[in-house]
CHARMM-style PDB file with segment names, atoms N, HN, CA, C and O in Angstrom:
ATOM      1  N   UNK     1     -22.685  88.645  55.291  1.00  0.00      PROA
ATOM      2  CA  UNK     1     -23.916  87.978  54.905  1.00  0.00      PROA
ATOM      3  C   UNK     1     -23.994  86.647  55.633  1.00  0.00      PROA
ATOM      4  O   UNK     1     -23.021  85.895  55.678  1.00  0.00      PROA
ATOM      5  N   UNK     2     -25.148  86.365  56.198  1.00  0.00      PROA
ATOM      6  HN  UNK     2     -25.938  86.976  56.162  1.00  0.00      PROA
ATOM      7  CA  UNK     2     -25.347  85.121  56.942  1.00  0.00      PROA
ATOM      8  C   UNK     2     -25.429  83.929  55.998  1.00  0.00      PROA
ATOM      9  O   UNK     2     -25.865  84.046  54.853  1.00  0.00      PROA
ATOM     10  N   UNK     3     -25.005  82.798  56.503  1.00  0.00      PROA
ATOM     11  HN  UNK     3     -24.651  82.703  57.433  1.00  0.00      PROA
ATOM     12  CA  UNK     3     -25.100  81.557  55.732  1.00  0.00      PROA
ATOM     13  C   UNK     3     -26.559  81.157  55.572  1.00  0.00      PROA
ATOM     14  O   UNK     3     -27.383  81.391  56.456  1.00  0.00      PROA
ATOM     15  N   UNK     4     -26.865  80.549  54.429  1.00  0.00      PROA
ATOM     16  HN  UNK     4     -26.195  80.358  53.711  1.00  0.00      PROA
ATOM     17  CA  UNK     4     -28.174  79.938  54.199  1.00  0.00      PROA
ATOM     18  C   UNK     4     -27.928  78.576  53.567  1.00  0.00      PROA
ATOM     19  O   UNK     4     -26.848  78.324  53.032  1.00  0.00      PROA
ATOM     20  N   UNK     5     -28.914  77.706  53.625  1.00  0.00      PROA
ATOM     21  HN  UNK     5     -29.791  77.911  54.059  1.00  0.00      PROA
ATOM     22  CA  UNK     5     -28.764  76.393  53.001  1.00  0.00      PROA
ATOM     23  C   UNK     5     -28.561  76.520  51.501  1.00  0.00      PROA
ATOM     24  O   UNK     5     -27.916  75.672  50.885  1.00  0.00      PROA
ATOM     25  N   UNK     6     -29.110  77.579  50.908  1.00  0.00      PROA
ATOM     26  HN  UNK     6     -29.634  78.268  51.408  1.00  0.00      PROA
ATOM     27  CA  UNK     6     -29.000  77.774  49.465  1.00  0.00      PROA
ATOM     28  C   UNK     6     -27.600  78.196  49.027  1.00  0.00      PROA
ATOM     29  O   UNK     6     -27.211  77.933  47.889  1.00  0.00      PROA
ATOM     30  N   UNK     7     -26.829  78.850  49.914  1.00  0.00      PROA
ATOM     31  HN  UNK     7     -27.145  79.063  50.838  1.00  0.00      PROA
ATOM     32  CA  UNK     7     -25.496  79.324  49.517  1.00  0.00      PROA
ATOM     33  C   UNK     7     -24.373  78.612  50.254  1.00  0.00      PROA
ATOM     34  O   UNK     7     -23.254  79.121  50.331  1.00  0.00      PROA
ATOM     35  N   UNK     8     -24.669  77.430  50.799  1.00  0.00      PROA
ATOM     36  HN  UNK     8     -25.577  77.017  50.737  1.00  0.00      PROA
ATOM     37  CA  UNK     8     -23.675  76.683  51.574  1.00  0.00      PROA
ATOM     38  C   UNK     8     -23.546  75.271  51.024  1.00  0.00      PROA
ATOM     39  O   UNK     8     -24.545  74.603  50.756  1.00  0.00      PROA
ATOM     40  N   UNK     9     -22.302  74.821  50.858  1.00  0.00      PROA
ATOM     41  HN  UNK     9     -21.490  75.364  51.076  1.00  0.00      PROA
ATOM     42  CA  UNK     9     -22.036  73.442  50.448  1.00  0.00      PROA
ATOM     43  C   UNK     9     -21.072  72.813  51.440  1.00  0.00      PROA
ATOM     44  O   UNK     9     -20.230  73.490  52.031  1.00  0.00      PROA
ATOM     45  N   UNK    10     -21.213  71.505  51.611  1.00  0.00      PROA
ATOM     46  HN  UNK    10     -21.897  70.955  51.131  1.00  0.00      PROA
ATOM     47  CA  UNK    10     -20.333  70.760  52.507  1.00  0.00      PROA
ATOM     48  C   UNK    10     -19.941  69.462  51.822  1.00  0.00      PROA
ATOM     49  O   UNK    10     -20.795  68.749  51.294  1.00  0.00      PROA
ATOM     50  N   UNK    11     -18.650  69.156  51.831  1.00  0.00      PROA
ATOM     51  HN  UNK    11     -17.957  69.735  52.259  1.00  0.00      PROA
ATOM     52  CA  UNK    11     -18.183  67.848  51.384  1.00  0.00      PROA
ATOM     53  C   UNK    11     -17.485  67.169  52.554  1.00  0.00      PROA
ATOM     54  O   UNK    11     -16.770  67.804  53.329  1.00  0.00      PROA
ATOM     55  N   UNK    12     -17.708  65.873  52.662  1.00  0.00      PROA
ATOM     56  HN  UNK    12     -18.289  65.357  52.033  1.00  0.00      PROA
ATOM     57  CA  UNK    12     -17.054  65.061  53.680  1.00  0.00      PROA
ATOM     58  C   UNK    12     -16.380  63.913  52.950  1.00  0.00      PROA
ATOM     59  O   UNK    12     -17.036  63.081  52.323  1.00  0.00      PROA
ATOM     60  N   UNK    13     -15.046  63.883  53.045  1.00  0.00      PROA
ATOM     61  HN  UNK    13     -14.513  64.559  53.555  1.00  0.00      PROA
ATOM     62  CA  UNK    13     -14.261  62.858  52.354  1.00  0.00      PROA
ATOM     63  C   UNK    13     -14.535  62.890  50.845  1.00  0.00      PROA
ATOM     64  O   UNK    13     -14.512  61.859  50.173  1.00  0.00      PROA
ATOM     65  N   UNK    14     -14.792  64.090  50.333  1.00  0.00      PROA
ATOM     66  HN  UNK    14     -14.810  64.928  50.879  1.00  0.00      PROA
ATOM     67  CA  UNK    14     -15.061  64.275  48.909  1.00  0.00      PROA
ATOM     68  C   UNK    14     -16.497  64.011  48.493  1.00  0.00      PROA
ATOM     69  O   UNK    14     -16.830  64.156  47.317  1.00  0.00      PROA
ATOM     70  N   UNK    15     -17.359  63.625  49.435  1.00  0.00      PROA
ATOM     71  HN  UNK    15     -17.088  63.507  50.390  1.00  0.00      PROA
ATOM     72  CA  UNK    15     -18.759  63.328  49.153  1.00  0.00      PROA
ATOM     73  C   UNK    15     -19.601  64.560  49.448  1.00  0.00      PROA
ATOM     74  O   UNK    15     -19.535  65.100  50.552  1.00  0.00      PROA
ATOM     75  N   UNK    16     -20.397  65.017  48.469  1.00  0.00      PROA
ATOM     76  HN  UNK    16     -20.450  64.578  47.572  1.00  0.00      PROA
ATOM     77  CA  UNK    16     -21.303  66.132  48.706  1.00  0.00      PROA
ATOM     78  C   UNK    16     -22.376  65.714  49.697  1.00  0.00      PROA
ATOM     79  O   UNK    16     -22.984  64.653  49.556  1.00  0.00      PROA
ATOM     80  N   UNK    17     -22.607  66.558  50.709  1.00  0.00      PROA
ATOM     81  HN  UNK    17     -22.113  67.420  50.824  1.00  0.00      PROA
ATOM     82  CA  UNK    17     -23.591  66.255  51.737  1.00  0.00      PROA
ATOM     83  C   UNK    17     -24.711  67.279  51.684  1.00  0.00      PROA
ATOM     84  O   UNK    17     -24.494  68.436  51.325  1.00  0.00      PROA
ATOM     85  N   UNK    18     -25.909  66.844  52.044  1.00  0.00      PROA
ATOM     86  HN  UNK    18     -26.086  65.904  52.336  1.00  0.00      PROA
ATOM     87  CA  UNK    18     -27.072  67.726  52.032  1.00  0.00      PROA
ATOM     88  C   UNK    18     -27.023  68.671  53.227  1.00  0.00      PROA
ATOM     89  O   UNK    18     -26.915  68.234  54.373  1.00  0.00      PROA
ATOM     90  N   UNK    19     -27.105  69.976  52.949  1.00  0.00      PROA
ATOM     91  HN  UNK    19     -27.193  70.332  52.018  1.00  0.00      PROA
ATOM     92  CA  UNK    19     -27.162  70.980  54.009  1.00  0.00      PROA
ATOM     93  C   UNK    19     -28.628  71.133  54.403  1.00  0.00      PROA
ATOM     94  O   UNK    19     -29.446  71.595  53.606  1.00  0.00      PROA
ATOM     95  N   UNK    20     -28.956  70.744  55.634  1.00  0.00      PROA
ATOM     96  HN  UNK    20     -28.292  70.369  56.281  1.00  0.00      PROA
ATOM     97  CA  UNK    20     -30.335  70.811  56.114  1.00  0.00      PROA
ATOM     98  C   UNK    20     -30.686  72.196  56.631  1.00  0.00      PROA
ATOM     99  O   UNK    20     -31.818  72.654  56.475  1.00  0.00      PROA
ATOM    100  N   UNK    21     -29.719  72.862  57.247  1.00  0.00      PROA
ATOM    101  HN  UNK    21     -28.800  72.490  57.374  1.00  0.00      PROA
ATOM    102  CA  UNK    21     -29.941  74.203  57.798  1.00  0.00      PROA
ATOM    103  C   UNK    21     -28.624  74.941  57.807  1.00  0.00      PROA
ATOM    104  O   UNK    21     -27.583  74.371  58.136  1.00  0.00      PROA
ATOM    105  N   UNK    22     -28.668  76.197  57.450  1.00  0.00      PROA
ATOM    106  HN  UNK    22     -29.513  76.660  57.183  1.00  0.00      PROA
ATOM    107  CA  UNK    22     -27.518  77.086  57.581  1.00  0.00      PROA
ATOM    108  C   UNK    22     -28.076  78.462  57.907  1.00  0.00      PROA
ATOM    109  O   UNK    22     -28.847  79.031  57.135  1.00  0.00      PROA
ATOM    110  N   UNK    23     -27.684  78.979  59.040  1.00  0.00      PROA
ATOM    111  HN  UNK    23     -27.058  78.516  59.667  1.00  0.00      PROA
ATOM    112  CA  UNK    23     -28.192  80.288  59.447  1.00  0.00      PROA
ATOM    113  C   UNK    23     -27.752  80.632  60.851  1.00  0.00      PROA
ATOM    114  O   UNK    23     -26.861  80.005  61.423  1.00  0.00      PROA
ATOM    115  N   UNK    24     -28.398  81.639  61.384  1.00  0.00      PROA
ATOM    116  HN  UNK    24     -29.122  82.148  60.919  1.00  0.00      PROA
ATOM    117  CA  UNK    24     -28.020  82.117  62.706  1.00  0.00      PROA
ATOM    118  C   UNK    24     -28.463  81.146  63.784  1.00  0.00      PROA
ATOM    119  O   UNK    24     -29.399  80.365  63.613  1.00  0.00      PROA
ATOM    120  N   UNK    25     -27.762  81.225  64.889  1.00  0.00      PROA
ATOM    121  HN  UNK    25     -27.002  81.860  65.028  1.00  0.00      PROA
ATOM    122  CA  UNK    25     -28.169  80.531  66.105  1.00  0.00      PROA
ATOM    123  C   UNK    25     -28.305  81.615  67.174  1.00  0.00      PROA
ATOM    124  O   UNK    25     -27.811  82.727  66.987  1.00  0.00      PROA
ATOM    125  N   UNK    26     -28.942  81.320  68.246  1.00  0.00      PROA
ATOM    126  HN  UNK    26     -29.343  80.417  68.398  1.00  0.00      PROA
ATOM    127  CA  UNK    26     -29.340  82.383  69.173  1.00  0.00      PROA
ATOM    128  C   UNK    26     -28.422  82.624  70.362  1.00  0.00      PROA
ATOM    129  O   UNK    26     -28.736  83.463  71.207  1.00  0.00      PROA
ATOM    130  N   UNK    27     -27.309  81.925  70.459  1.00  0.00      PROA
ATOM    131  HN  UNK    27     -27.053  81.244  69.773  1.00  0.00      PROA
ATOM    132  CA  UNK    27     -26.471  82.055  71.644  1.00  0.00      PROA
ATOM    133  C   UNK    27     -25.321  83.043  71.469  1.00  0.00      PROA
ATOM    134  O   UNK    27     -25.046  83.836  72.370  1.00  0.00      PROA
ATOM    135  N   UNK    28     -24.642  83.005  70.312  1.00  0.00      PROA
ATOM    136  HN  UNK    28     -24.865  82.361  69.580  1.00  0.00      PROA
ATOM    137  CA  UNK    28     -23.476  83.859  70.095  1.00  0.00      PROA
ATOM    138  C   UNK    28     -23.702  84.747  68.879  1.00  0.00      PROA
ATOM    139  O   UNK    28     -23.919  84.239  67.779  1.00  0.00      PROA
ATOM    140  N   UNK    29     -23.655  86.037  69.054  1.00  0.00      PROA
ATOM    141  HN  UNK    29     -23.478  86.450  69.947  1.00  0.00      PROA
ATOM    142  CA  UNK    29     -23.843  86.993  67.968  1.00  0.00      PROA
ATOM    143  C   UNK    29     -22.781  86.793  66.899  1.00  0.00      PROA
ATOM    144  O   UNK    29     -21.593  86.696  67.207  1.00  0.00      PROA
ATOM    145  N   UNK    30     -23.208  86.731  65.640  1.00  0.00      PROA
ATOM    146  HN  UNK    30     -24.172  86.809  65.390  1.00  0.00      PROA
ATOM    147  CA  UNK    30     -22.283  86.620  64.523  1.00  0.00      PROA
ATOM    148  C   UNK    30     -21.863  85.199  64.193  1.00  0.00      PROA
ATOM    149  O   UNK    30     -21.123  84.987  63.232  1.00  0.00      PROA
ATOM    150  N   UNK    31     -22.318  84.220  64.964  1.00  0.00      PROA
ATOM    151  HN  UNK    31     -22.919  84.392  65.744  1.00  0.00      PROA
ATOM    152  CA  UNK    31     -21.955  82.822  64.724  1.00  0.00      PROA
ATOM    153  C   UNK    31     -23.092  82.122  64.006  1.00  0.00      PROA
ATOM    154  O   UNK    31     -24.236  82.167  64.458  1.00  0.00      PROA
ATOM    155  N   UNK    32     -22.787  81.475  62.891  1.00  0.00      PROA
ATOM    156  HN  UNK    32     -21.858  81.438  62.523  1.00  0.00      PROA
ATOM    157  CA  UNK    32     -23.789  80.723  62.147  1.00  0.00      PROA
ATOM    158  C   UNK    32     -23.709  79.252  62.507  1.00  0.00      PROA
ATOM    159  O   UNK    32     -22.668  78.760  62.945  1.00  0.00      PROA
ATOM    160  N   UNK    33     -24.822  78.557  62.317  1.00  0.00      PROA
ATOM    161  HN  UNK    33     -25.667  78.956  61.962  1.00  0.00      PROA
ATOM    162  CA  UNK    33     -24.922  77.117  62.575  1.00  0.00      PROA
ATOM    163  C   UNK    33     -25.198  76.421  61.260  1.00  0.00      PROA
ATOM    164  O   UNK    33     -25.995  76.899  60.453  1.00  0.00      PROA
ATOM    165  N   UNK    34     -24.541  75.288  61.039  1.00  0.00      PROA
ATOM    166  HN  UNK    34     -23.893  74.899  61.695  1.00  0.00      PROA
ATOM    167  CA  UNK    34     -24.745  74.487  59.833  1.00  0.00      PROA
ATOM    168  C   UNK    34     -25.107  73.071  60.262  1.00  0.00      PROA
ATOM    169  O   UNK    34     -24.362  72.446  61.017  1.00  0.00      PROA
ATOM    170  N   UNK    35     -26.239  72.560  59.791  1.00  0.00      PROA
ATOM    171  HN  UNK    35     -26.843  73.068  59.178  1.00  0.00      PROA
ATOM    172  CA  UNK    35     -26.642  71.173  60.041  1.00  0.00      PROA
ATOM    173  C   UNK    35     -26.543  70.417  58.723  1.00  0.00      PROA
ATOM    174  O   UNK    35     -27.070  70.862  57.704  1.00  0.00      PROA
ATOM    175  N   UNK    36     -25.867  69.274  58.747  1.00  0.00      PROA
ATOM    176  HN  UNK    36     -25.438  68.913  59.575  1.00  0.00      PROA
ATOM    177  CA  UNK    36     -25.581  68.517  57.527  1.00  0.00      PROA
ATOM    178  C   UNK    36     -26.024  67.070  57.712  1.00  0.00      PROA
ATOM    179  O   UNK    36     -25.807  66.475  58.768  1.00  0.00      PROA
ATOM    180  N   UNK    37     -26.645  66.511  56.681  1.00  0.00      PROA
ATOM    181  HN  UNK    37     -26.821  66.994  55.824  1.00  0.00      PROA
ATOM    182  CA  UNK    37     -27.020  65.101  56.677  1.00  0.00      PROA
ATOM    183  C   UNK    37     -25.867  64.291  56.090  1.00  0.00      PROA
ATOM    184  O   UNK    37     -25.489  64.485  54.935  1.00  0.00      PROA
ATOM    185  N   UNK    38     -25.315  63.390  56.887  1.00  0.00      PROA
ATOM    186  HN  UNK    38     -25.622  63.232  57.826  1.00  0.00      PROA
ATOM    187  CA  UNK    38     -24.221  62.550  56.417  1.00  0.00      PROA
ATOM    188  C   UNK    38     -24.788  61.280  55.802  1.00  0.00      PROA
ATOM    189  O   UNK    38     -25.598  60.601  56.433  1.00  0.00      PROA
ATOM    190  N   UNK    39     -24.378  60.945  54.579  1.00  0.00      PROA
ATOM    191  HN  UNK    39     -23.721  61.496  54.066  1.00  0.00      PROA
ATOM    192  CA  UNK    39     -24.875  59.716  53.965  1.00  0.00      PROA
ATOM    193  C   UNK    39     -24.325  58.479  54.686  1.00  0.00      PROA
ATOM    194  O   UNK    39     -23.220  58.509  55.227  1.00  0.00      PROA
ATOM    195  N   UNK    40     -25.092  57.416  54.688  1.00  0.00      PROA
ATOM    196  HN  UNK    40     -25.990  57.392  54.248  1.00  0.00      PROA
ATOM    197  CA  UNK    40     -24.678  56.191  55.382  1.00  0.00      PROA
ATOM    198  C   UNK    40     -23.400  55.598  54.788  1.00  0.00      PROA
ATOM    199  O   UNK    40     -22.727  54.807  55.449  1.00  0.00      PROA
ATOM    200  N   UNK    41     -23.057  55.965  53.561  1.00  0.00      PROA
ATOM    201  HN  UNK    41     -23.604  56.607  53.024  1.00  0.00      PROA
ATOM    202  CA  UNK    41     -21.829  55.458  52.940  1.00  0.00      PROA
ATOM    203  C   UNK    41     -20.573  55.922  53.680  1.00  0.00      PROA
ATOM    204  O   UNK    41     -19.494  55.367  53.472  1.00  0.00      PROA
ATOM    205  N   UNK    42     -20.704  56.935  54.540  1.00  0.00      PROA
ATOM    206  HN  UNK    42     -21.581  57.385  54.708  1.00  0.00      PROA
ATOM    207  CA  UNK    42     -19.548  57.427  55.303  1.00  0.00      PROA
ATOM    208  C   UNK    42     -19.354  56.676  56.618  1.00  0.00      PROA
ATOM    209  O   UNK    42     -18.346  56.885  57.293  1.00  0.00      PROA
ATOM    210  N   UNK    43     -20.285  55.816  56.996  1.00  0.00      PROA
ATOM    211  HN  UNK    43     -21.104  55.646  56.447  1.00  0.00      PROA
ATOM    212  CA  UNK    43     -20.183  55.077  58.256  1.00  0.00      PROA
ATOM    213  C   UNK    43     -18.885  54.264  58.289  1.00  0.00      PROA
ATOM    214  O   UNK    43     -18.566  53.538  57.348  1.00  0.00      PROA
ATOM    215  N   UNK    44     -18.155  54.403  59.382  1.00  0.00      PROA
ATOM    216  HN  UNK    44     -18.414  54.993  60.147  1.00  0.00      PROA
ATOM    217  CA  UNK    44     -16.937  53.624  59.576  1.00  0.00      PROA
ATOM    218  C   UNK    44     -15.724  54.096  58.796  1.00  0.00      PROA
ATOM    219  O   UNK    44     -14.719  53.387  58.749  1.00  0.00      PROA
ATOM    220  N   UNK    45     -15.785  55.274  58.182  1.00  0.00      PROA
ATOM    221  HN  UNK    45     -16.602  55.850  58.221  1.00  0.00      PROA
ATOM    222  CA  UNK    45     -14.664  55.761  57.356  1.00  0.00      PROA
ATOM    223  C   UNK    45     -13.465  56.222  58.163  1.00  0.00      PROA
ATOM    224  O   UNK    45     -12.387  56.417  57.601  1.00  0.00      PROA
ATOM    225  N   UNK    46     -13.625  56.401  59.468  1.00  0.00      PROA
ATOM    226  HN  UNK    46     -14.501  56.242  59.924  1.00  0.00      PROA
ATOM    227  CA  UNK    46     -12.492  56.868  60.272  1.00  0.00      PROA
ATOM    228  C   UNK    46     -12.279  58.358  60.112  1.00  0.00      PROA
ATOM    229  O   UNK    46     -13.240  59.126  60.075  1.00  0.00      PROA
ATOM    230  N   UNK    47     -11.024  58.773  60.017  1.00  0.00      PROA
ATOM    231  HN  UNK    47     -10.243  58.149  60.047  1.00  0.00      PROA
ATOM    232  CA  UNK    47     -10.703  60.200  59.898  1.00  0.00      PROA
ATOM    233  C   UNK    47     -10.987  60.673  58.476  1.00  0.00      PROA
ATOM    234  O   UNK    47     -10.468  60.120  57.507  1.00  0.00      PROA
ATOM    235  N   UNK    48     -11.820  61.705  58.369  1.00  0.00      PROA
ATOM    236  HN  UNK    48     -12.242  62.155  59.156  1.00  0.00      PROA
ATOM    237  CA  UNK    48     -12.208  62.248  57.065  1.00  0.00      PROA
ATOM    238  C   UNK    48     -12.043  63.762  57.061  1.00  0.00      PROA
ATOM    239  O   UNK    48     -12.045  64.404  58.112  1.00  0.00      PROA
ATOM    240  N   UNK    49     -11.901  64.319  55.871  1.00  0.00      PROA
ATOM    241  HN  UNK    49     -11.900  63.798  55.017  1.00  0.00      PROA
ATOM    242  CA  UNK    49     -11.809  65.769  55.710  1.00  0.00      PROA
ATOM    243  C   UNK    49     -13.197  66.348  55.505  1.00  0.00      PROA
ATOM    244  O   UNK    49     -14.013  65.785  54.775  1.00  0.00      PROA
ATOM    245  N   UNK    50     -13.462  67.481  56.156  1.00  0.00      PROA
ATOM    246  HN  UNK    50     -12.800  67.938  56.749  1.00  0.00      PROA
ATOM    247  CA  UNK    50     -14.725  68.202  56.001  1.00  0.00      PROA
ATOM    248  C   UNK    50     -14.403  69.577  55.431  1.00  0.00      PROA
ATOM    249  O   UNK    50     -13.573  70.302  55.979  1.00  0.00      PROA
ATOM    250  N   UNK    51     -15.062  69.936  54.329  1.00  0.00      PROA
ATOM    251  HN  UNK    51     -15.737  69.348  53.885  1.00  0.00      PROA
ATOM    252  CA  UNK    51     -14.864  71.244  53.708  1.00  0.00      PROA
ATOM    253  C   UNK    51     -16.208  71.927  53.553  1.00  0.00      PROA
ATOM    254  O   UNK    51     -17.132  71.370  52.960  1.00  0.00      PROA
ATOM    255  N   UNK    52     -16.315  73.122  54.084  1.00  0.00      PROA
ATOM    256  HN  UNK    52     -15.564  73.574  54.566  1.00  0.00      PROA
ATOM    257  CA  UNK    52     -17.535  73.917  54.017  1.00  0.00      PROA
ATOM    258  C   UNK    52     -17.269  75.178  53.215  1.00  0.00      PROA
ATOM    259  O   UNK    52     -16.243  75.834  53.396  1.00  0.00      PROA
ATOM    260  N   UNK    53     -18.190  75.514  52.332  1.00  0.00      PROA
ATOM    261  HN  UNK    53     -19.023  74.981  52.185  1.00  0.00      PROA
ATOM    262  CA  UNK    53     -18.120  76.761  51.577  1.00  0.00      PROA
ATOM    263  C   UNK    53     -19.455  77.472  51.712  1.00  0.00      PROA
ATOM    264  O   UNK    53     -20.508  76.866  51.513  1.00  0.00      PROA
ATOM    265  N   UNK    54     -19.416  78.759  52.053  1.00  0.00      PROA
ATOM    266  HN  UNK    54     -18.561  79.251  52.215  1.00  0.00      PROA
ATOM    267  CA  UNK    54     -20.640  79.544  52.179  1.00  0.00      PROA
ATOM    268  C   UNK    54     -20.414  80.902  51.549  1.00  0.00      PROA
ATOM    269  O   UNK    54     -19.384  81.539  51.768  1.00  0.00      PROA
ATOM    270  N   UNK    55     -21.384  81.337  50.766  1.00  0.00      PROA
ATOM    271  HN  UNK    55     -22.220  80.819  50.588  1.00  0.00      PROA
ATOM    272  CA  UNK    55     -21.268  82.619  50.065  1.00  0.00      PROA
ATOM    273  C   UNK    55     -20.000  82.690  49.222  1.00  0.00      PROA
ATOM    274  O   UNK    55     -19.426  83.766  49.051  1.00  0.00      PROA
ATOM    275  N   UNK    56     -19.563  81.553  48.697  1.00  0.00      PROA
ATOM    276  HN  UNK    56     -20.030  80.679  48.836  1.00  0.00      PROA
ATOM    277  CA  UNK    56     -18.374  81.503  47.859  1.00  0.00      PROA
ATOM    278  C   UNK    56     -17.060  81.534  48.610  1.00  0.00      PROA
ATOM    279  O   UNK    56     -15.998  81.580  47.990  1.00  0.00      PROA
ATOM    280  N   UNK    57     -17.109  81.510  49.930  1.00  0.00      PROA
ATOM    281  HN  UNK    57     -17.972  81.473  50.434  1.00  0.00      PROA
ATOM    282  CA  UNK    57     -15.898  81.568  50.749  1.00  0.00      PROA
ATOM    283  C   UNK    57     -15.706  80.229  51.444  1.00  0.00      PROA
ATOM    284  O   UNK    57     -16.587  79.767  52.170  1.00  0.00      PROA
ATOM    285  N   UNK    58     -14.554  79.608  51.221  1.00  0.00      PROA
ATOM    286  HN  UNK    58     -13.839  79.983  50.632  1.00  0.00      PROA
ATOM    287  CA  UNK    58     -14.250  78.318  51.841  1.00  0.00      PROA
ATOM    288  C   UNK    58     -13.742  78.522  53.259  1.00  0.00      PROA
ATOM    289  O   UNK    58     -12.869  79.355  53.503  1.00  0.00      PROA
ATOM    290  N   UNK    59     -14.293  77.755  54.191  1.00  0.00      PROA
ATOM    291  HN  UNK    59     -15.002  77.078  53.993  1.00  0.00      PROA
ATOM    292  CA  UNK    59     -13.793  77.757  55.569  1.00  0.00      PROA
ATOM    293  C   UNK    59     -12.535  76.888  55.626  1.00  0.00      PROA
ATOM    294  O   UNK    59     -12.250  76.140  54.691  1.00  0.00      PROA
ATOM    295  N   UNK    60     -11.802  76.987  56.699  1.00  0.00      PROA
ATOM    296  HN  UNK    60     -12.032  77.595  57.459  1.00  0.00      PROA
ATOM    297  CA  UNK    60     -10.657  76.102  56.900  1.00  0.00      PROA
ATOM    298  C   UNK    60     -11.155  74.668  56.953  1.00  0.00      PROA
ATOM    299  O   UNK    60     -12.134  74.373  57.638  1.00  0.00      PROA
ATOM    300  N   UNK    61     -10.497  73.786  56.242  1.00  0.00      PROA
ATOM    301  HN  UNK    61      -9.701  74.025  55.685  1.00  0.00      PROA
ATOM    302  CA  UNK    61     -10.864  72.372  56.264  1.00  0.00      PROA
ATOM    303  C   UNK    61     -10.570  71.808  57.651  1.00  0.00      PROA
ATOM    304  O   UNK    61      -9.603  72.207  58.299  1.00  0.00      PROA
ATOM    305  N   UNK    62     -11.402  70.886  58.097  1.00  0.00      PROA
ATOM    306  HN  UNK    62     -12.188  70.562  57.570  1.00  0.00      PROA
ATOM    307  CA  UNK    62     -11.194  70.222  59.382  1.00  0.00      PROA
ATOM    308  C   UNK    62     -11.271  68.719  59.167  1.00  0.00      PROA
ATOM    309  O   UNK    62     -11.770  68.252  58.144  1.00  0.00      PROA
ATOM    310  N   UNK    63     -10.778  67.976  60.131  1.00  0.00      PROA
ATOM    311  HN  UNK    63     -10.372  68.356  60.962  1.00  0.00      PROA
ATOM    312  CA  UNK    63     -10.897  66.528  60.095  1.00  0.00      PROA
ATOM    313  C   UNK    63     -11.734  66.069  61.271  1.00  0.00      PROA
ATOM    314  O   UNK    63     -11.604  66.589  62.379  1.00  0.00      PROA
ATOM    315  N   UNK    64     -12.593  65.093  61.026  1.00  0.00      PROA
ATOM    316  HN  UNK    64     -12.698  64.670  60.126  1.00  0.00      PROA
ATOM    317  CA  UNK    64     -13.396  64.461  62.069  1.00  0.00      PROA
ATOM    318  C   UNK    64     -13.279  62.955  61.914  1.00  0.00      PROA
ATOM    319  O   UNK    64     -12.902  62.456  60.854  1.00  0.00      PROA
ATOM    320  N   UNK    65     -13.604  62.239  62.977  1.00  0.00      PROA
ATOM    321  HN  UNK    65     -13.910  62.645  63.838  1.00  0.00      PROA
ATOM    322  CA  UNK    65     -13.583  60.784  62.942  1.00  0.00      PROA
ATOM    323  C   UNK    65     -15.032  60.285  62.890  1.00  0.00      PROA
ATOM    324  O   UNK    65     -15.852  60.638  63.738  1.00  0.00      PROA
ATOM    325  N   UNK    66     -15.331  59.462  61.886  1.00  0.00      PROA
ATOM    326  HN  UNK    66     -14.666  59.175  61.197  1.00  0.00      PROA
ATOM    327  CA  UNK    66     -16.657  58.862  61.761  1.00  0.00      PROA
ATOM    328  C   UNK    66     -16.499  57.384  62.077  1.00  0.00      PROA
ATOM    329  O   UNK    66     -15.772  56.667  61.389  1.00  0.00      PROA
ATOM    330  N   UNK    67     -17.179  56.937  63.111  1.00  0.00      PROA
ATOM    331  HN  UNK    67     -17.769  57.520  63.669  1.00  0.00      PROA
ATOM    332  CA  UNK    67     -17.073  55.547  63.556  1.00  0.00      PROA
ATOM    333  C   UNK    67     -18.094  54.688  62.840  1.00  0.00      PROA
ATOM    334  OT1 UNK    67     -18.164  53.482  63.080  1.00  0.00      PROA
TER     335      UNK     67
END
């Protein structure tokens, strides 16, 4: 089942983030795209954990650097 904004959640550094889009993209078959709005409170946090869950399945957590 493809990801949708309605069945996808994202937390960054424990902060719930708004999922703007979750669905197919047109370049790679079977690959979904997720667009997330990061709140300004995360500015300058450095290395943070990102956790995505879609259709009740958690993806592997990743770390990103927010300057």
